[in-house]
N, C-alpha and C positions, 0 to 999 in steps of 0.2 A: 655582491654580497649573500647568501641565502639560509633562509628559514631553519631550522631540518624538520626534515620527513620523519614524516613517525617514522622508525626505523626495523620497528618486526610488528604483524599482526596483529590488529587487533579487538583482542574477541571478546570484548563489549562490546563496539558491533558486531558481529555474529551473534551471537546473542538477544541484541540487539532486532532482527531484522528473524531472528525465530520466532521473536515472541511477539511481532506485531504483522506477522503471519496467521500467527494463532488464534490472536484477539481477534484480526479482521476475519477468521472464516467463523469465531462464535457467531459474529457480527451479524453475517449475513447468514447463516444459520439462524438466526433474533428477527428479520427482516418476514417468519412465515407469519413471526409472530406477535406481528405492533403493528398499528392503525396506519404507518408509512407503504408508499406507493412498491410495491414489487411482482413477479412476477408470475405468478399463482399466490392466494394468505388462506390460512388456517380462517375455518369462519369464525373464532373467538380469535380474539389479540387482552393483549397481557398491557395496560397501563404503566405498571409496575414494568417490567422488561425493559421500556421506552426508557426508564430512569439511566441504569447504567450503560443502554446503548448511545444516549445525546451526549455524556460521559465521555464515550468513545471515540463518537463521530467531529467531535472536536477538534483532534489535533492527529488520527488512526490514520488517515493515507498523507495524509505530511508527511507523516517519522514513516513511511515507505522511502516518499520521495525520499527522504530527510540520506538515510541508509542505502541505497540510491547510488545517489549521489557521491558518499563517503567511496563505495564500490569504486567510483567510476574512478579515484584518486589512487589506490593504489590497485590497478590495470589497469594506470598506465607509466607506473611505478616504468611496466618491463612490453613492455609497445608502443613502436613507435604509431601515428597516427595514419595510417596506413593498415596497418594492426590492429590498431583496436578499433573502426571502421568497420574491416572485417570479420571480425570477433562479433561485434554486434549485431550484423547479417546475421550470426548464423545462428547464435546463441539468441534473438531474439525475434525475430522479421521471420525468421523461417518457422518457428516455431507458431509464430502469433498466426502464420498459414494454410497447416495442421490444425490447428489452434480451431479455427474459422471454418474449414469442411468438415472439419470430425469428431472434436469437440462441444464445442456447438452447438448445432442443430438438433442433438438431442432435449437440451436447455426451451427451444422453442417450439420442438417439438409436443412438451411434457408438457409446455403451460397455451398452446391449442387444443391437446386432449379437452385438457381443466379445464378450460372456459368453451370448454364446445365448440370450436374455430376448426376444426378437423376431426376426423375419425375412422381413417382409414390406418394402411401398418407406417410405418416406420422410412417400408421400401417404399412408399408410392408418397410420402413426406417426402423425401430428401431430393424425389425429383422437382421441388417446389422452388427446394433452399437454390440449386442446380439454374433458375433463371435468373438469379443475384437479389433479386428487385430485395431493397432495401425491409430490414426490417422498422417498425413494427406491420406498415404495411404489408411486407411482401418478409421473408427467410430466413434473409443473407446478415451476418451481425459479425461483430467479433465481444459481442456481452460481453464481459469483465478483463476478458482482454485487450480489450484499452489498455487499460498498466501499463501492457507490454508493448503494445503503440509508445503508449508518451515514452516512455525510458528509451524507448528505438529512436523515437522525433528527438529529444533532449538531449541524447548520447552526442546525435549528430552533427545538429545549429549550438552546441555547447560547443562537442572539441576543441572548434580553433580561440573558445577566451579563454580554454584550459591546458591547449599549448602552449598559448602565452605563459601565462600563470606559474609556465615552469621553466619559460624562459630569464633570459638576467631580473627583466625589466619585470616581469613581471613574481616575482620574488625580492627583486629590490621594493616592491609594490607593497606584495604581505608583509616585509620584512616589520616596515614601515607601524600597517597594520595589526597586525599579529604585536609589538609592546605597545601599539595605545589602548591596549585589550585586554594586556597583560597588569599596566599603572592603572588603568580605569577600570577592572570588572563590569560595574554595576553595565558598563554603556554597550555591550553588547547584547542587552537587550533592546534598545533602539534599534536594529534587526529587524523588530519586527511590524517596524514604519511602514514598510512596505507594504506589509495584509495588508494596512492599516486600509493604503490610497484604493488596495487592492478591490477593497471592500468595500468606501463610501463609491467609488467610481462610474468600475467597472462589472460588480457582479448586477446597479441598479439594471444593465442591459444583457448583461448575458446572462446567462441562465447557465449550470452545468447540464452539458448536453452525452460528455464523452463522446461528443463528434467529430471531436479534431480540425473539423474546420469550424467549425461556432462557442466553441469551447474557448474562449483567452480570459475569460476572469480562472476561467478553473487552471490554464498557459499557467497565466500572470504567478497564478499562485506555486502549482507546479513546483515552473523552472526555478520562482528565487528559491525554493528552497531547495532546488535537487543540485542549484547550484551553493548552497551555507553547506550542502553534508561534504560535495566536495572538498570545499576552502576550508574544512570543520578540519576534517579527515590528513590532508595533505600539510599541515604545518602541527604537529606533537603538543608546541608550548598552545594553539587554541584547543589542544582537548584537554589543556593539561587545568587552562583556563576556568573551562564543561564540567569543570568530574569539582574545583575549588567551590566553584557554585551552586555543587545538585542540592545542597537546601533549601540556600534562596530561592532555588529558579521551583521547585518543588513547593516552600510554602508560597511563592508566588498564583501555581496553578491551585492551588487550590483554594487562593485568599477568593482570584477569581474569577472560580468556577462555583465558589458558594455567592457571590453576587449574582451571577448570574442566572442562578437558577433561584433563586429567594428574590430578586428585581423586576424575572423576564420570566413568570412564573408564576402558576395561578393552577390553586390549589381544584383536580371534581373527580369528586363520587373515593374520598379517599387520597389520588394520588398526585401525581404533576403530573399536566399537560402543559407542553411551551408553547406561547404564544408566538402565533402566528410571523413574528420579527417580520420578515421576508416581502411579505402583506402593509409592512409599516409608509409610510410616502420617507422616501432616500430623502437623505440628510436632514430630517426634522430631528429635533434632540434625544429622543426614544434610543432611535438609527445610530444615530452618532456614540450612544456611549456604547448601548448595548456590546457594535462592530470596536469600538474601542478595544471591552476588555475582551472577548473574543480573540483581535487579531493579538493579544499580548499571552491570553489564556493559553495555544492552540505553541505558542513561541516555550513561555515554560517549561510546556510540558513535554516536550522535545527537548528540552536542556535537562533540563529535570532527572526523562529516562536515562541519554547516553553519560550521561553524569556516573548517575547508576550503575549504570552498567563499567562506565567505564572501573569506576571505585573499588565494584565485586563485582561482579562476572567479568574478569579479564584473568579469562585461565580455560582449556579448552576441558576435552577428555568423549570417551568414544561417543558417546548423544548427538554430542554440538557435531563431532566430525557427519555422524548419520545425520542429522538436520538438515545442515548447515548444504548440504546436494538436494536434499530429499524436498527442499521447501519451495524448488521455482517451480516442479512438479507438481507435488498436492496444489500449490496454485493451481496449475493450468490444470489440472484436472476439479478440483475441488464442488468447485459450485454445476457442474454436470450430476455427478453423483448427488451433489444435496437436494435435486431438485427431481431424481429419478427418485430418489428413496421421498422424498416428499412429500410429491405427489401423493402415493399409495395415505401416510403419515396422514400428511393434517385430513386423512375421509374417517382417521380412530374417531371410535365415539367415546374417544378421552379428554380429562385436562390441556394448561399447551405446556403442566412445565415436560407430564413424564416423553409428551409428544417432542420437543423441544432436545431435550435429552437422549431422547431414542434416533434425530435427524441427527444433533450432530454425532451422536455412538455411532450409528449406521455412517455417516460420509467418513467418519477419519478412517473406521476400519477398514472398510471398500476401497479408498482412497489407497491405502495402504499398504493391502492386497495388491491392488493395481499397481502401484509402488515398486515394491518387492516380484512380484514375478515377477510383473513382466518388463516396464519403462526402462529400471536400473542393471538389466544382466543384459539388457544385450545392442549389437553395437547400431540398427536399427532406428529401435527408442528413445538410445542415449540422444542422440543428432537431435528427431524432431520431438525430442520436450528441451531440447536446450543444453542438454549435458555434455560434461571434456568426456572424449574416450577414452575407457577404464585404462588404468594400468596400468603399462604388459607386466609392471615386476607383482603389480593382485594382482592379477589374471595367475601368473604361474605362484603362487604361493596358493594359491585359492584350489589348483592342479594338483600340485605336491599332497593337497593335506586328500582332499580328497583321493 
């Protein structure tokens, strides 16, 4: 017995992916102007800016892993396991290598200049990159492309599970699970329980490092969400449950975040400052309550955003078609462009807000130009940035119009 797969493309998922990456880019821009650690900082920081960034930080990365897992569900409908692995290698691992040698080094160079750790030209600096000494002691890193690496690893590690779920025995299991959630929709929120366990038992031992081999809390959380995305997207009836629960999920997210904000924050100079709960003794009462709320909050918001997108954004238009392809190269390029522009803008003698918008606007503009003029138009750059080859029919139409 098979449960029905989502038979048509879910444009709501495409919108979520585009919106999630856009929010991530604004979040990264804000890192110049808050008190949290970053490559280099603006001289002045904004406590008020931390508030909306704290809100996004609860679920933004998990949402990206959720929609990435959903993408795997659709990709595997048209590919064998071997074809899927080859496609992941070409679209994730090769752009990662290209990024580590070409895209990321300018980020480290700008940081070294800003911190007066290096004073020569970029060409002089690049010889240090080729020493392959890991950052931060050295100058070789994947930086923000850790996300691409993790997607590649999770896709291969999860492949046996995903292939089993496509088989008859896996489909029987999914049919029972789907029927259960349809009968008792609220039990879908119980899927936040593993998040709570990771916060309670893994986070005290493993900090988030993005270093692949020592990032076990992050792996547990992100891979679980990745699998959830696959499962939800592979079953059209589960997507219907998520859509029906959208208002309940939104209410739950608002309540959880409000309680966290009131119960685990302190007023400081008129603004909100988060209590350093990570420094609290693991498993004390505050730790337990906080991470119970955090686990529910992140799952509520992921389901709410997904549910409203499925209900109200399940359509396509030229912008979505363009943005769906552009979002991956945008992600690869954005932080390098942002740090180069930010290096100069944070030295302006002006306020935080004008600098924030100057960095954001400059980064979007330059990245868009690079994508449009360089990345999407040539076969070699499309390959290096993980894009599919340009359709021959579309190319022929362009030539005819020209």
